[in-house]
BAMIDO-784906 format. One record per residue (C-alpha): z, x, y; residue number from 0. Coordinates in nm, 3 decimals, padded with zeros to 5 digits. Layout:
% BAMIDO-784906
[[Z,X,Y],NUM];
...
This chain:
% BAMIDO-784906
[[00.000,00.000,00.000],0];
[[-00.075,00.116,00.351],1];
[[00.183,00.104,00.626],2];
[[00.099,-00.082,00.944],3];
[[-00.114,00.134,01.167],4];
[[-00.161,-00.055,01.493],5];
[[00.048,-00.077,01.807],6];
[[00.045,-00.416,01.972],7];
[[00.169,-00.530,02.309],8];
[[00.459,-00.770,02.329],9];
[[00.481,-01.073,02.553],10];
[[00.108,-01.117,02.603],11];
[[00.057,-01.440,02.796],12];
[[-00.234,-01.669,02.718],13];
[[-00.487,-01.637,02.997],14];
[[-00.772,-01.856,03.112],15];
[[-01.061,-01.735,02.895],16];
[[-01.413,-01.812,03.011],17];
[[-01.688,-01.903,02.767],18];
[[-02.022,-01.751,02.867],19];
[[-02.212,-02.035,03.021],20];
[[-01.919,-02.227,02.908],21];
[[-01.766,-02.531,02.768],22];
[[-01.438,-02.629,02.927],23];
[[-01.180,-02.363,02.848],24];
[[-00.824,-02.485,02.863],25];
[[-00.538,-02.335,03.051],26];
[[-00.265,-02.189,02.837],27];
[[-00.063,-02.438,02.638],28];
[[00.179,-02.177,02.507],29];
[[00.257,-01.808,02.532],30];
[[00.183,-01.559,02.256],31];
[[00.362,-01.246,02.145],32];
[[00.233,-00.984,01.903],33];
[[00.448,-00.753,01.698],34];
[[00.411,-00.520,01.407],35];
[[00.576,-00.567,01.072],36];
[[00.839,-00.299,01.030],37];
[[00.830,-00.267,00.650],38];
[[00.567,-00.210,00.386],39];
[[00.295,-00.474,00.398],40];
[[00.205,-00.719,00.127],41];
[[-00.119,-00.631,-00.047],42];
[[-00.417,-00.838,-00.162],43];
[[-00.524,-00.758,-00.518],44];
[[-00.818,-00.873,-00.735],45];
[[-00.769,-01.186,-00.946],46];
[[-01.114,-01.233,-01.102],47];
[[-01.460,-01.081,-01.059],48];
[[-01.717,-01.325,-00.917],49];
[[-02.064,-01.207,-00.817],50];
[[-02.163,-01.291,-00.456],51];
[[-01.851,-01.504,-00.395],52];
[[-01.832,-01.657,-00.045],53];
[[-01.571,-01.934,-00.045],54];
[[-01.293,-02.121,-00.227],55];
[[-01.148,-02.471,-00.196],56];
[[-00.797,-02.593,-00.272],57];
[[-00.720,-02.742,-00.613],58];
[[-00.893,-03.053,-00.743],59];
[[-00.661,-03.348,-00.795],60];
[[-00.803,-03.427,-01.139],61];
[[-00.746,-03.092,-01.310],62];
[[-00.588,-02.846,-01.064],63];
[[-00.889,-02.614,-01.066],64];
[[-01.022,-02.435,-00.759],65];
[[-01.390,-02.471,-00.665],66];
[[-01.566,-02.141,-00.598],67];
[[-01.898,-02.094,-00.416],68];
[[-02.085,-01.785,-00.532],69];
[[-02.451,-01.676,-00.562],70];
[[-02.568,-02.015,-00.438],71];
[[-02.386,-02.204,-00.715],72];
[[-02.047,-02.368,-00.775],73];
[[-01.791,-02.288,-01.043],74];
[[-01.442,-02.412,-01.129],75];
[[-01.148,-02.178,-01.187],76];
[[-00.817,-02.278,-01.340],77];
[[-00.508,-02.141,-01.513],78];
[[-00.716,-02.033,-01.814],79];
[[-00.857,-01.751,-01.601],80];
[[-01.216,-01.840,-01.689],81];
[[-01.497,-01.954,-01.460],82];
[[-01.666,-02.280,-01.564],83];
[[-02.012,-02.363,-01.423],84];
[[-02.014,-02.680,-01.213],85];
[[-02.291,-02.905,-01.074],86];
[[-02.564,-02.724,-01.269],87];
[[-02.757,-03.029,-01.398],88];
[[-03.096,-03.164,-01.299],89];
[[-02.961,-03.302,-00.972],90];
[[-02.700,-03.031,-00.929],91];
[[-02.629,-02.788,-00.651],92];
[[-02.818,-02.471,-00.568],93];
[[-02.892,-02.283,-00.245],94];
[[-03.062,-01.957,-00.156],95];
[[-02.852,-01.904,00.154],96];
[[-02.573,-01.646,00.162],97];
[[-02.281,-01.815,00.350],98];
[[-02.275,-02.179,00.232],99];
[[-01.906,-02.243,00.300],100];
[[-01.744,-02.539,00.123],101];
[[-01.455,-02.787,00.153],102];
[[-01.304,-03.044,-00.083],103];
[[-01.252,-03.409,00.016],104];
[[-00.908,-03.566,-00.033],105];
[[-01.023,-03.927,-00.080],106];
[[-00.961,-04.058,00.270],107];
[[-01.130,-04.389,00.362],108];
[[-01.268,-04.442,00.712],109];
[[-01.223,-04.809,00.799],110];
[[-01.459,-04.803,01.095],111];
[[-01.734,-04.644,00.889],112];
[[-01.664,-04.866,00.582],113];
[[-01.684,-04.571,00.349],114];
[[-01.468,-04.291,00.209],115];
[[-01.477,-03.919,00.150],116];
[[-01.437,-03.954,-00.225],117];
[[-01.157,-03.740,-00.368],118];
[[-01.270,-03.404,-00.511],119];
[[-01.620,-03.434,-00.366],120];
[[-01.744,-03.099,-00.231],121];
[[-01.916,-03.066,00.105],122];
[[-02.122,-02.751,00.157],123];
[[-02.300,-02.598,00.455],124];
[[-02.672,-02.536,00.413],125];
[[-02.733,-02.260,00.672],126];
[[-03.109,-02.233,00.615],127];
[[-03.408,-02.287,00.844],128];
[[-03.333,-02.660,00.796],129];
[[-02.954,-02.663,00.839],130];
[[-02.765,-02.946,00.675],131];
[[-02.448,-03.058,00.500],132];
[[-02.476,-03.110,00.123],133];
[[-02.247,-03.343,-00.071],134];
[[-02.170,-03.262,-00.435],135];
[[-02.009,-03.565,-00.601],136];
[[-01.762,-03.564,-00.888],137];
[[-02.048,-03.602,-01.138],138];
[[-02.194,-03.276,-01.010],139];
[[-02.490,-03.435,-00.834],140];
[[-02.593,-03.298,-00.494],141];
[[-02.765,-03.464,-00.199],142];
[[-02.806,-03.399,00.173],143];
[[-02.582,-03.626,00.380],144];
[[-02.649,-03.489,00.730],145];
[[-02.923,-03.286,00.894],146];
[[-02.778,-03.053,01.154],147];
[[-02.933,-02.954,01.489],148];
[[-03.126,-02.628,01.502],149];
[[-02.882,-02.338,01.487],150];
[[-02.671,-02.141,01.241],151];
[[-02.388,-02.336,01.067],152];
[[-02.078,-02.118,01.061],153];
[[-01.778,-02.330,00.961],154];
[[-01.672,-02.651,00.785],155];
[[-01.335,-02.828,00.753],156];
[[-01.178,-03.172,00.720],157];
[[-00.969,-03.329,00.994],158];
[[-00.668,-03.440,00.789],159];
[[-00.453,-03.500,01.099],160];
[[-00.667,-03.763,01.271],161];
[[-00.736,-03.641,01.623],162];
[[-01.107,-03.618,01.534],163];
[[-01.104,-03.947,01.345],164];
[[-01.041,-03.790,01.003],165];
[[-01.401,-03.675,00.993],166];
[[-01.575,-03.368,00.854],167];
[[-01.590,-03.092,01.116],168];
[[-01.879,-02.846,01.137],169];
[[-01.937,-02.555,01.376],170];
[[-02.289,-02.432,01.445],171];
[[-02.383,-02.134,01.661],172];
[[-02.685,-02.176,01.887],173];
[[-02.754,-01.893,02.130],174];
[[-02.433,-01.783,02.301],175];
[[-02.234,-02.096,02.225],176];
[[-02.095,-02.298,01.937],177];
[[-02.158,-02.667,01.876],178];
[[-01.868,-02.859,01.724],179];
[[-01.982,-03.163,01.526],180];
[[-01.784,-03.446,01.364],181];
[[-01.947,-03.624,01.069],182];
[[-01.827,-03.944,00.905],183];
[[-01.859,-04.038,00.536],184];
[[-02.192,-04.210,00.600],185];
[[-02.334,-03.893,00.752],186];
[[-02.321,-04.019,01.112],187];
[[-02.272,-03.725,01.345],188];
[[-02.105,-03.693,01.686],189];
[[-02.120,-03.385,01.906],190];
[[-01.771,-03.290,02.027],191];
[[-01.906,-03.003,02.240],192];
[[-02.216,-02.787,02.257],193];
[[-02.055,-02.508,02.459],194];
[[-01.755,-02.376,02.264],195];
[[-01.701,-02.000,02.226],196];
[[-01.871,-01.814,01.942],197];
[[-01.668,-01.867,01.623],198];
[[-01.733,-01.850,01.249],199];
[[-01.569,-01.837,00.909],200];
[[-01.286,-02.038,00.757],201];
[[-01.213,-02.296,01.027],202];
[[-00.924,-02.543,00.982],203];
[[-00.755,-02.832,01.163],204];
[[-00.396,-02.748,01.259],205];
[[-00.109,-02.961,01.127],206];
[[00.084,-03.165,01.383],207];
[[00.368,-02.912,01.364],208];
[[00.153,-02.630,01.507],209];
[[00.298,-02.646,01.857],210];
[[00.070,-02.751,02.143],211];
[[-00.233,-02.702,01.917],212];
[[-00.137,-02.956,01.650],213];
[[-00.444,-03.153,01.541],214];
[[-00.690,-02.915,01.711],215];
[[-00.972,-02.738,01.531],216];
[[-00.868,-02.373,01.491],217];
[[-01.148,-02.117,01.459],218];
[[-01.164,-01.735,01.465],219];
[[-01.401,-01.505,01.654],220];
[[-01.451,-01.181,01.463],221];
[[-01.624,-01.019,01.762],222];
[[-01.327,-01.040,02.002],223];
[[-01.035,-01.108,01.769],224];
[[-00.954,-01.429,01.957],225];
[[-00.837,-01.734,01.762],226];
[[-00.948,-02.049,01.944],227];
[[-00.823,-02.408,01.944],228];
[[-01.083,-02.676,02.022],229];
[[-00.946,-03.020,02.102],230];
[[-01.121,-03.360,02.070],231];
[[-01.250,-03.338,02.429],232];
[[-01.429,-03.012,02.344],233];
[[-01.192,-02.798,02.550],234];
[[-01.135,-02.453,02.399],235];
[[-00.803,-02.274,02.448],236];
[[-00.699,-01.933,02.323],237];
[[-00.422,-01.957,02.064],238];
[[-00.382,-01.585,02.008],239];
[[-00.565,-01.255,01.992],240];
[[-00.546,-01.062,01.667],241];
[[-00.393,-00.715,01.705],242];
[[-00.624,-00.594,01.426],243];
[[-00.963,-00.427,01.467],244];
[[-01.242,-00.657,01.581],245];
[[-01.620,-00.653,01.595],246];
[[-01.917,-00.752,01.374],247];
[[-01.818,-00.774,01.005],248];
[[-01.473,-00.649,01.104],249];
[[-01.254,-00.899,01.287],250];
[[-01.073,-01.223,01.196],251];
[[-01.282,-01.429,00.951],252];
[[-01.089,-01.628,00.691],253];
[[-00.803,-01.863,00.773],254];
[[-00.591,-02.139,00.630],255];
[[-00.267,-02.323,00.701],256];
[[00.029,-02.296,00.465],257];
[[00.086,-02.642,00.311],258];
[[00.407,-02.841,00.295],259];
[[00.625,-02.756,-00.002],260];
[[00.532,-02.388,00.006],261];
[[00.764,-02.153,-00.186],262];
[[00.744,-01.801,-00.322],263];
[[00.594,-01.944,-00.642],264];
[[00.271,-02.023,-00.459],265];
[[-00.026,-01.784,-00.410],266];
[[-00.292,-01.725,-00.143],267];
[[-00.658,-01.669,-00.235],268];
[[-00.966,-01.542,-00.047],269];
[[-01.325,-01.447,-00.134],270];
[[-01.424,-01.079,-00.122],271];
[[-01.806,-01.064,-00.133],272];
[[-02.009,-00.754,-00.215],273];
[[-02.221,-00.676,00.093],274];
[[-02.439,-00.367,00.046],275];
[[-02.493,-00.162,00.361],276];
[[-02.169,-00.274,00.525],277];
[[-01.897,-00.023,00.618],278];
[[-01.678,-00.249,00.404],279];
[[-01.912,-00.321,00.111],280];
[[-01.692,-00.572,-00.070],281];
[[-01.583,-00.608,-00.431],282];
[[-01.731,-00.936,-00.565],283];
[[-01.387,-01.073,-00.643],284];
[[-01.138,-01.344,-00.562],285];
[[-00.832,-01.173,-00.415],286];
[[-00.475,-01.300,-00.432],287];
[[-00.160,-01.242,-00.227],288];
[[00.167,-01.350,-00.385],289];
[[00.395,-01.611,-00.239],290];
[[00.678,-01.362,-00.273],291];
[[00.495,-01.130,-00.031],292];
[[00.436,-01.419,00.209],293];
[[00.799,-01.532,00.198],294];
[[00.921,-01.174,00.244],295];
[[00.706,-01.157,00.559],296];
[[00.871,-01.473,00.697],297];
[[00.570,-01.701,00.640],298];
[[00.661,-02.069,00.624],299];
[[00.488,-02.404,00.578],300];
[[00.271,-02.491,00.879],301];
[[00.191,-02.130,00.968],302];
[[-00.167,-02.009,01.009],303];
[[-00.265,-01.713,00.791],304];
[[-00.576,-01.525,00.906],305];
[[-00.761,-01.247,00.721],306];
[[-00.997,-00.994,00.878],307];
[[-01.344,-00.955,00.731],308];
[[-01.290,-00.579,00.698],309];
[[-01.030,-00.463,00.443],310];
[[-00.848,-00.799,00.422],311];
[[-00.595,-00.703,00.689],312];
[[-00.388,-01.015,00.742],313];
[[-00.185,-01.175,01.020],314];
[[00.033,-01.483,01.045],315];
[[00.036,-01.705,01.354],316];
[[00.340,-01.925,01.408],317];
[[00.330,-02.181,01.691],318];
[[00.615,-02.399,01.815],319];
[[00.709,-02.393,02.186],320];
[[00.519,-02.063,02.192],321];
[[00.305,-01.869,01.945],322];
[[00.376,-01.538,01.774],323];
[[00.143,-01.307,01.580],324];
[[00.241,-01.048,01.316],325];
[[00.052,-00.844,01.063],326];
[[00.181,-00.920,00.713],327];
[[-00.063,-00.774,00.459],328];
[[-00.360,-00.552,00.390],329];
[[-00.613,-00.528,00.110],330];
[[-00.861,-00.296,-00.053],331];
[[-01.031,-00.075,00.209],332];
[[-01.365,-00.187,00.069],333];
[[-01.293,-00.561,00.098],334];
[[-01.544,-00.785,00.279],335];
[[-01.380,-01.126,00.330],336];
[[-01.564,-01.458,00.370],337];
[[-01.487,-01.830,00.398],338];
[[-01.152,-02.006,00.377],339];
[[-00.806,-01.890,00.280],340];
[[-00.631,-02.120,00.028],341];
[[-00.254,-02.129,-00.039],342];
[[-00.167,-02.328,-00.353],343];
[[00.061,-02.347,-00.656],344];
[[-00.218,-02.485,-00.877],345];
[[-00.260,-02.168,-01.081],346];
[[00.109,-02.089,-01.116],347];
């Protein structure tokens, strides 16, 4: 394990941050402090080898298995430790694109739309020349449910708090800005903003307990290290700046909130994709970080855990009346992290 090697300022106030050409950027809703962890860090280690892995969902309700997106296909992974092909039939799922991030539906019905996001259905980005959102139902059949505007889809998440109407949230980069889109279970799409800051990776909606940012869409910017909150009006506010290295294929990339009920018996998982030519070429593996390491670092339910694309360096962001940021873990130097972070006890 490596010891913490950065020096971070303390008492850094949130400032008004301008988006180039900009969407509304909010004034500070809290203050942020950064500090270094004084002990030995937790360490991400390989769980299973998966070629071209890019993302992971939380556990399916029917069998407790995680869904893994890799090499343009889906697989299921459970306590047996074996990968099982999923959605490979005649009408199954396949894509040639390299960052088709995925999320799992929890079964919520939308009364106004007279439909539901059926439990355990997978929604996948299609970041091709014809960007879209693909739905993979529980029978493993895939179909396009929404065509996206021209641009590059970069993030997907469910609003399970309700400030965006419990809809599917998608971010799409076009030029120097990010579009934030909300999509209902019939595929009807609403533009929240077309001028948010550049963000990508494992976006997530914050739980109500996450201070002033509860219910906002939280998204990382690997280029600057800034973690943004985007509210239902489209206003973007800086939550925190990562004290880790930032830049292309380097900065904050994968994130996830720690669920209720979290204990040291749980485990965090991220995708580590092999990326030839990168300074951090990746390992084609799902990595894990133990709940014991998270608890020892003071991580609690409702916290945001964020992993850098390079080397799986990891921070925790805790927000109440103010926000704090600490580094809590590192990973293999070669790691190249993509997609969402998942914290679950499903494989325990």
